[in-house]
N, CA, C and O atoms as a GROMACS GRO file, in nm:
protein
  332
    1MET      N    1  -0.441   0.839  -6.972
    1MET     CA    2  -0.488   0.965  -6.911
    1MET      C    3  -0.569   0.929  -6.784
    1MET      O    4  -0.663   0.849  -6.789
    2GLY      N    5  -0.532   0.988  -6.674
    2GLY     CA    6  -0.606   0.965  -6.547
    2GLY      C    7  -0.742   1.035  -6.547
    2GLY      O    8  -0.766   1.133  -6.618
    3GLU      N    9  -0.825   0.980  -6.467
    3GLU     CA   10  -0.959   1.036  -6.456
    3GLU      C   11  -0.952   1.162  -6.364
    3GLU      O   12  -0.872   1.169  -6.272
    4LYS      N   13  -1.038   1.256  -6.394
    4LYS     CA   14  -1.051   1.378  -6.314
    4LYS      C   15  -1.119   1.346  -6.182
    4LYS      O   16  -1.223   1.281  -6.180
    5TYR      N   17  -1.062   1.392  -6.074
    5TYR     CA   18  -1.128   1.387  -5.944
    5TYR      C   19  -1.193   1.247  -5.920
    5TYR      O   20  -1.316   1.239  -5.917
    6PRO      N   21  -1.116   1.140  -5.904
    6PRO     CA   22  -1.170   1.005  -5.899
    6PRO      C   23  -1.278   0.986  -5.796
    6PRO      O   24  -1.378   0.920  -5.826
    7GLU      N   25  -1.262   1.041  -5.673
    7GLU     CA   26  -1.365   1.020  -5.570
    7GLU      C   27  -1.495   1.089  -5.609
    7GLU      O   28  -1.603   1.033  -5.592
    8LEU      N   29  -1.485   1.212  -5.661
    8LEU     CA   30  -1.603   1.290  -5.699
    8LEU      C   31  -1.669   1.219  -5.815
    8LEU      O   32  -1.791   1.208  -5.821
    9ARG      N   33  -1.589   1.171  -5.906
    9ARG     CA   34  -1.637   1.103  -6.029
    9ARG      C   35  -1.717   0.977  -5.982
    9ARG      O   36  -1.827   0.951  -6.031
   10ALA      N   37  -1.660   0.904  -5.890
   10ALA     CA   38  -1.729   0.779  -5.842
   10ALA      C   39  -1.863   0.818  -5.778
   10ALA      O   40  -1.963   0.750  -5.800
   11ASN      N   41  -1.868   0.926  -5.701
   11ASN     CA   42  -1.996   0.968  -5.642
   11ASN      C   43  -2.100   1.002  -5.746
   11ASN      O   44  -2.216   0.961  -5.736
   12VAL      N   45  -2.059   1.079  -5.847
   12VAL     CA   46  -2.145   1.121  -5.953
   12VAL      C   47  -2.197   1.003  -6.030
   12VAL      O   48  -2.316   0.997  -6.061
   13ILE      N   49  -2.110   0.910  -6.061
   13ILE     CA   50  -2.152   0.789  -6.132
   13ILE      C   51  -2.242   0.703  -6.046
   13ILE      O   52  -2.332   0.640  -6.102
   14ALA      N   53  -2.227   0.696  -5.916
   14ALA     CA   54  -2.319   0.621  -5.836
   14ALA      C   55  -2.456   0.688  -5.840
   14ALA      O   56  -2.557   0.617  -5.846
   15ILE      N   57  -2.464   0.817  -5.837
   15ILE     CA   58  -2.592   0.887  -5.850
   15ILE      C   59  -2.652   0.856  -5.987
   15ILE      O   60  -2.771   0.827  -5.996
   16LEU      N   61  -2.573   0.863  -6.091
   16LEU     CA   62  -2.621   0.832  -6.227
   16LEU      C   63  -2.673   0.690  -6.237
   16LEU      O   64  -2.774   0.665  -6.302
   17ARG      N   65  -2.605   0.598  -6.174
   17ARG     CA   66  -2.647   0.458  -6.181
   17ARG      C   67  -2.780   0.436  -6.101
   17ARG      O   68  -2.854   0.340  -6.126
   18SER      N   69  -2.808   0.525  -6.005
   18SER     CA   70  -2.934   0.509  -5.934
   18SER      C   71  -3.052   0.542  -6.027
   18SER      O   72  -3.165   0.500  -6.003
   19ILE      N   73  -3.023   0.617  -6.132
   19ILE     CA   74  -3.130   0.655  -6.229
   19ILE      C   75  -3.121   0.561  -6.353
   19ILE      O   76  -3.222   0.521  -6.410
   20ALA      N   77  -2.996   0.529  -6.390
   20ALA     CA   78  -2.973   0.444  -6.510
   20ALA      C   79  -2.881   0.328  -6.472
   20ALA      O   80  -2.761   0.336  -6.499
   21PRO      N   81  -2.930   0.226  -6.412
   21PRO     CA   82  -2.851   0.117  -6.353
   21PRO      C   83  -2.765   0.045  -6.458
   21PRO      O   84  -2.668  -0.021  -6.420
   22GLU      N   85  -2.796   0.054  -6.584
   22GLU     CA   86  -2.722  -0.010  -6.684
   22GLU      C   87  -2.589   0.059  -6.721
   22GLU      O   88  -2.507   0.004  -6.794
   23VAL      N   89  -2.571   0.175  -6.671
   23VAL     CA   90  -2.447   0.253  -6.703
   23VAL      C   91  -2.321   0.178  -6.658
   23VAL      O   92  -2.311   0.130  -6.544
   24GLU      N   93  -2.226   0.169  -6.751
   24GLU     CA   94  -2.096   0.110  -6.722
   24GLU      C   95  -1.999   0.224  -6.700
   24GLU      O   96  -1.970   0.297  -6.795
   25ALA      N   97  -1.951   0.242  -6.583
   25ALA     CA   98  -1.859   0.353  -6.551
   25ALA      C   99  -1.736   0.352  -6.638
   25ALA      O  100  -1.690   0.459  -6.680
   26ASP      N  101  -1.681   0.238  -6.666
   26ASP     CA  102  -1.558   0.231  -6.748
   26ASP      C  103  -1.575   0.277  -6.889
   26ASP      O  104  -1.478   0.308  -6.958
   27GLU      N  105  -1.699   0.281  -6.934
   27GLU     CA  106  -1.726   0.321  -7.076
   27GLU      C  107  -1.756   0.471  -7.088
   27GLU      O  108  -1.760   0.523  -7.199
   28LEU      N  109  -1.776   0.540  -6.978
   28LEU     CA  110  -1.805   0.682  -6.984
   28LEU      C  111  -1.676   0.766  -7.018
   28LEU      O  112  -1.568   0.748  -6.961
   29ARG      N  113  -1.696   0.855  -7.113
   29ARG     CA  114  -1.586   0.943  -7.148
   29ARG      C  115  -1.615   1.087  -7.095
   29ARG      O  116  -1.727   1.138  -7.105
   30ASP      N  117  -1.510   1.149  -7.038
   30ASP     CA  118  -1.530   1.282  -6.976
   30ASP      C  119  -1.553   1.393  -7.084
   30ASP      O  120  -1.602   1.500  -7.051
   31ASP      N  121  -1.520   1.368  -7.212
   31ASP     CA  122  -1.527   1.470  -7.313
   31ASP      C  123  -1.644   1.456  -7.408
   31ASP      O  124  -1.653   1.533  -7.503
   32ARG      N  125  -1.734   1.362  -7.387
   32ARG     CA  126  -1.852   1.345  -7.473
   32ARG      C  127  -1.977   1.383  -7.397
   32ARG      O  128  -1.984   1.367  -7.275
   33PRO      N  129  -2.079   1.436  -7.470
   33PRO     CA  130  -2.203   1.469  -7.397
   33PRO      C  131  -2.260   1.346  -7.319
   33PRO      O  132  -2.287   1.239  -7.372
   34LEU      N  133  -2.274   1.372  -7.192
   34LEU     CA  134  -2.317   1.263  -7.100
   34LEU      C  135  -2.456   1.210  -7.132
   34LEU      O  136  -2.478   1.089  -7.131
   35ARG      N  137  -2.545   1.294  -7.157
   35ARG     CA  138  -2.686   1.251  -7.186
   35ARG      C  139  -2.686   1.157  -7.307
   35ARG      O  140  -2.761   1.059  -7.306
   36GLN      N  141  -2.609   1.182  -7.408
   36GLN     CA  142  -2.598   1.099  -7.522
   36GLN      C  143  -2.534   0.963  -7.492
   36GLN      O  144  -2.575   0.860  -7.544
   37GLN      N  145  -2.432   0.967  -7.405
   37GLN     CA  146  -2.362   0.840  -7.372
   37GLN      C  147  -2.450   0.742  -7.295
   37GLN      O  148  -2.438   0.620  -7.309
   38VAL      N  149  -2.541   0.800  -7.213
   38VAL     CA  150  -2.628   0.707  -7.133
   38VAL      C  151  -2.770   0.717  -7.170
   38VAL      O  152  -2.853   0.658  -7.101
   39ASP      N  153  -2.806   0.789  -7.276
   39ASP     CA  154  -2.940   0.795  -7.327
   39ASP      C  155  -3.043   0.834  -7.224
   39ASP      O  156  -3.141   0.763  -7.201
   40LEU      N  157  -3.019   0.948  -7.161
   40LEU     CA  158  -3.115   0.995  -7.060
   40LEU      C  159  -3.208   1.096  -7.125
   40LEU      O  160  -3.167   1.184  -7.200
   41ASP      N  161  -3.340   1.078  -7.092
   41ASP     CA  162  -3.434   1.183  -7.139
   41ASP      C  163  -3.425   1.304  -7.044
   41ASP      O  164  -3.352   1.300  -6.945
   42SER      N  165  -3.500   1.409  -7.073
   42SER     CA  166  -3.490   1.532  -7.001
   42SER      C  167  -3.529   1.513  -6.854
   42SER      O  168  -3.470   1.576  -6.766
   43MET      N  169  -3.626   1.430  -6.829
   43MET     CA  170  -3.678   1.406  -6.690
   43MET      C  171  -3.566   1.328  -6.610
   43MET      O  172  -3.538   1.360  -6.495
   44ASP      N  173  -3.505   1.228  -6.675
   44ASP     CA  174  -3.400   1.158  -6.606
   44ASP      C  175  -3.279   1.248  -6.579
   44ASP      O  176  -3.214   1.240  -6.474
   45TRP      N  177  -3.252   1.331  -6.674
   45TRP     CA  178  -3.140   1.431  -6.655
   45TRP      C  179  -3.164   1.523  -6.540
   45TRP      O  180  -3.075   1.549  -6.460
   46LEU      N  181  -3.288   1.575  -6.533
   46LEU     CA  182  -3.323   1.662  -6.422
   46LEU      C  183  -3.314   1.588  -6.288
   46LEU      O  184  -3.261   1.640  -6.190
   47ASN      N  185  -3.368   1.461  -6.286
   47ASN     CA  186  -3.355   1.385  -6.164
   47ASN      C  187  -3.208   1.354  -6.124
   47ASN      O  188  -3.173   1.345  -6.006
   48PHE      N  189  -3.128   1.340  -6.225
   48PHE     CA  190  -2.983   1.318  -6.197
   48PHE      C  191  -2.919   1.444  -6.131
   48PHE      O  192  -2.846   1.434  -6.032
   49LEU      N  193  -2.949   1.562  -6.190
   49LEU     CA  194  -2.891   1.683  -6.136
   49LEU      C  195  -2.950   1.711  -5.995
   49LEU      O  196  -2.878   1.760  -5.907
   50ILE      N  197  -3.075   1.681  -5.975
   50ILE     CA  198  -3.135   1.700  -5.841
   50ILE      C  199  -3.069   1.599  -5.743
   50ILE      O  200  -3.041   1.633  -5.628
   51GLY      N  201  -3.045   1.478  -5.790
   51GLY     CA  202  -2.975   1.381  -5.705
   51GLY      C  203  -2.837   1.424  -5.663
   51GLY      O  204  -2.796   1.404  -5.549
   52ILE      N  205  -2.764   1.484  -5.759
   52ILE     CA  206  -2.630   1.533  -5.729
   52ILE      C  207  -2.645   1.643  -5.623
   52ILE      O  208  -2.574   1.641  -5.522
   53SER      N  209  -2.735   1.737  -5.645
   53SER     CA  210  -2.755   1.846  -5.554
   53SER      C  211  -2.780   1.799  -5.411
   53SER      O  212  -2.722   1.847  -5.314
   54GLU      N  213  -2.871   1.703  -5.404
   54GLU     CA  214  -2.908   1.650  -5.270
   54GLU      C  215  -2.797   1.571  -5.204
   54GLU      O  216  -2.766   1.591  -5.086
   55GLN      N  217  -2.738   1.481  -5.280
   55GLN     CA  218  -2.636   1.389  -5.227
   55GLN      C  219  -2.505   1.464  -5.186
   55GLN      O  220  -2.444   1.437  -5.082
   56LEU      N  221  -2.468   1.560  -5.273
   56LEU     CA  222  -2.339   1.627  -5.250
   56LEU      C  223  -2.362   1.761  -5.177
   56LEU      O  224  -2.265   1.833  -5.150
   57LYS      N  225  -2.482   1.794  -5.146
   57LYS     CA  226  -2.514   1.915  -5.076
   57LYS      C  227  -2.456   2.038  -5.150
   57LYS      O  228  -2.383   2.118  -5.091
   58VAL      N  229  -2.490   2.052  -5.274
   58VAL     CA  230  -2.444   2.157  -5.358
   58VAL      C  231  -2.558   2.212  -5.437
   58VAL      O  232  -2.637   2.136  -5.493
   59SER      N  233  -2.569   2.345  -5.442
   59SER     CA  234  -2.675   2.411  -5.519
   59SER      C  235  -2.632   2.419  -5.667
   59SER      O  236  -2.523   2.465  -5.701
   60ILE      N  237  -2.722   2.370  -5.753
   60ILE     CA  238  -2.702   2.377  -5.897
   60ILE      C  239  -2.821   2.459  -5.956
   60ILE      O  240  -2.926   2.402  -5.982
   61PRO      N  241  -2.804   2.587  -5.975
   61PRO     CA  242  -2.915   2.669  -6.031
   61PRO      C  243  -2.953   2.620  -6.171
   61PRO      O  244  -2.869   2.576  -6.250
   62GLU      N  245  -3.076   2.630  -6.195
   62GLU     CA  246  -3.127   2.590  -6.328
   62GLU      C  247  -3.054   2.664  -6.439
   62GLU      O  248  -3.034   2.609  -6.547
   63ALA      N  249  -3.015   2.786  -6.416
   63ALA     CA  250  -2.942   2.864  -6.515
   63ALA      C  251  -2.808   2.800  -6.555
   63ALA      O  252  -2.755   2.830  -6.663
   64ASP      N  253  -2.754   2.713  -6.472
   64ASP     CA  254  -2.627   2.647  -6.499
   64ASP      C  255  -2.643   2.512  -6.568
   64ASP      O  256  -2.544   2.452  -6.609
   65TYR      N  257  -2.761   2.465  -6.582
   65TYR     CA  258  -2.782   2.332  -6.642
   65TYR      C  259  -2.718   2.321  -6.783
   65TYR      O  260  -2.664   2.217  -6.820
   66GLY      N  261  -2.725   2.429  -6.859
   66GLY     CA  262  -2.681   2.429  -6.995
   66GLY      C  263  -2.528   2.413  -7.006
   66GLY      O  264  -2.477   2.373  -7.110
   67ARG      N  265  -2.456   2.445  -6.897
   67ARG     CA  266  -2.313   2.433  -6.897
   67ARG      C  267  -2.264   2.290  -6.866
   67ARG      O  268  -2.147   2.257  -6.886
   68LEU      N  269  -2.356   2.209  -6.817
   68LEU     CA  270  -2.318   2.075  -6.769
   68LEU      C  271  -2.350   1.973  -6.875
   68LEU      O  272  -2.448   1.900  -6.864
   69VAL      N  273  -2.268   1.968  -6.978
   69VAL     CA  274  -2.290   1.882  -7.090
   69VAL      C  275  -2.214   1.755  -7.082
   69VAL      O  276  -2.270   1.647  -7.100
   70THR      N  277  -2.087   1.765  -7.056
   70THR     CA  278  -2.005   1.649  -7.052
   70THR      C  279  -1.975   1.608  -6.908
   70THR      O  280  -1.994   1.690  -6.818
   71LEU      N  281  -1.929   1.486  -6.881
   71LEU     CA  282  -1.892   1.448  -6.748
   71LEU      C  283  -1.778   1.539  -6.695
   71LEU      O  284  -1.776   1.577  -6.578
   72GLY      N  285  -1.688   1.570  -6.783
   72GLY     CA  286  -1.578   1.661  -6.746
   72GLY      C  287  -1.628   1.802  -6.703
   72GLY      O  288  -1.580   1.858  -6.604
   73ASN      N  289  -1.724   1.858  -6.780
   73ASN     CA  290  -1.785   1.982  -6.743
   73ASN      C  291  -1.850   1.974  -6.602
   73ASN      O  292  -1.834   2.064  -6.518
   74LEU      N  293  -1.922   1.865  -6.581
   74LEU     CA  294  -1.992   1.847  -6.456
   74LEU      C  295  -1.896   1.835  -6.340
   74LEU      O  296  -1.919   1.893  -6.234
   75LEU      N  297  -1.786   1.757  -6.360
   75LEU     CA  298  -1.691   1.737  -6.256
   75LEU      C  299  -1.614   1.868  -6.219
   75LEU      O  300  -1.589   1.894  -6.101
   76ASP      N  301  -1.581   1.946  -6.319
   76ASP     CA  302  -1.511   2.074  -6.299
   76ASP      C  303  -1.607   2.166  -6.225
   76ASP      O  304  -1.568   2.233  -6.130
   77TYR      N  305  -1.730   2.169  -6.268
   77TYR     CA  306  -1.830   2.257  -6.203
   77TYR      C  307  -1.851   2.222  -6.055
   77TYR      O  308  -1.854   2.310  -5.968
   78LEU      N  309  -1.866   2.092  -6.028
   78LEU     CA  310  -1.883   2.046  -5.892
   78LEU      C  311  -1.759   2.072  -5.807
   78LEU      O  312  -1.770   2.118  -5.693
   79ARG      N  313  -1.643   2.044  -5.862
   79ARG     CA  314  -1.519   2.068  -5.790
   79ARG      C  315  -1.509   2.216  -5.746
   79ARG      O  316  -1.469   2.246  -5.634
   80ALA      N  317  -1.546   2.308  -5.838
   80ALA     CA  318  -1.540   2.447  -5.804
   80ALA      C  319  -1.638   2.484  -5.693
   80ALA      O  320  -1.608   2.562  -5.603
   81LYS      N  321  -1.761   2.424  -5.705
   81LYS     CA  322  -1.868   2.450  -5.605
   81LYS      C  323  -1.830   2.394  -5.465
   81LYS      O  324  -1.862   2.453  -5.362
   82LEU      N  325  -1.765   2.284  -5.466
   82LEU     CA  326  -1.732   2.212  -5.342
   82LEU      C  327  -1.606   2.259  -5.277
   82LEU      O  328  -1.580   2.221  -5.163
   83SER      N  329  -1.526   2.339  -5.342
   83SER     CA  330  -1.396   2.391  -5.291
   83SER      C  331  -1.420   2.503  -5.195
   83SER      O  332  -1.325   2.559  -5.141
   0.00000   0.00000   0.00000
């Protein structure tokens, strides 16, 4: 199975690795909760979402945070926002 939006995925993972450098991109699954896969606490998760917002120049309202559970959810959300 091919990865969703490979360029966008690479950007998101680069931002994630700036917060959690130990993350192995090849081990991340798009269909599992991302915070559990990389063991991010709530502050790291918030910093990750802020980093995405700043780097990709996309607004992510706090009300949408609950929808962004898996890497797949996040990529679909960002793709829609960036289109």
